C-alpha positions as CSV (number, residue, x, y, z in Angstrom):
1,M,15.7,80.9,53.8
2,T,14.6,77.3,55.0
3,M,13.8,74.2,53.1
4,N,12.6,71.3,55.2
5,G,13.7,72.7,58.0
6,R,17.0,73.2,57.1
7,T,18.7,76.7,56.5
8,L,20.2,77.3,53.3
9,N,23.9,79.3,53.2
10,G,23.0,81.5,50.1
11,T,24.2,78.8,47.7
12,G,21.4,76.7,47.7
13,R,23.3,74.1,49.6
14,T,22.5,72.9,53.1
15,P,25.4,73.4,55.5
16,N,26.1,69.6,55.3
17,G,25.1,68.8,52.0
18,E,28.4,68.2,50.5
19,A,29.2,65.8,53.4
20,E,25.6,63.9,52.5
21,S,26.2,64.0,49.1
22,A,29.8,62.4,49.9
23,R,28.2,59.9,51.9
24,A,25.5,59.2,49.7
25,F,28.1,58.4,46.8
26,D,30.0,56.1,49.1
27,D,26.9,53.8,49.9
28,L,26.1,53.8,45.8
29,S,29.7,53.1,44.9
30,G,29.8,50.3,47.7
31,E,26.6,48.6,46.7
32,M,27.9,48.8,42.9
33,G,31.2,47.3,44.1
34,D,29.1,44.7,45.7
35,W,26.8,43.9,42.8
36,V,29.9,43.6,40.6
37,D,31.6,41.4,43.0
38,S,28.6,39.2,43.0
39,L,28.6,38.7,39.2
40,D,31.0,36.5,37.6
41,I,33.0,37.8,34.6
42,Q,31.0,35.7,32.1
43,Q,27.6,37.2,33.4
44,L,29.0,40.6,33.3
45,T,30.4,40.3,29.8
46,R,26.8,39.2,28.9
47,R,24.9,41.9,30.4
48,V,27.0,44.5,28.7
49,Q,26.6,42.7,25.5
50,D,22.8,42.7,25.9
51,F,22.9,46.4,26.8
52,G,24.7,47.2,23.7
53,R,22.6,45.4,21.6
54,D,19.7,47.1,23.2
55,K,21.2,50.5,23.3
56,P,24.3,51.0,21.0
57,V,24.6,54.5,21.3
58,A,24.2,54.7,25.0
59,L,27.1,51.8,25.1
60,A,29.3,54.2,22.9
61,F,28.7,57.2,25.0
62,T,29.4,55.3,28.2
63,A,32.7,53.6,26.6
64,L,33.4,57.6,25.6
65,A,32.9,58.8,29.3
66,I,34.9,56.1,30.8
67,G,37.8,56.6,28.3
68,V,38.0,60.1,28.9
69,A,37.7,59.9,32.8
70,A,40.4,57.1,32.4
71,G,42.6,59.4,30.4
72,L,42.2,62.6,32.9
73,L,43.1,60.3,35.5
74,M,46.2,59.2,33.7
75,R,47.3,62.6,32.9
76,R,46.8,63.7,36.2
77,R,48.9,60.9,38.0
78,S,51.8,61.6,35.7
């Protein structure tokens, strides 16, 4: 089966799909890192507070997800 000129390997992924995904993730994480570095701590805090006021449930779920991910990483490293 082909998709946009690429052959799928039966899993629904292109042969280089995983490498492309990893590259895209690296690019995105680099951009996010640059964005965070360009903010000062007061501006970042203000943005988080504004987001929390506008969407408190989303902020709570985000904090929960970050906490779970940090817990899993801590457990895995020890």
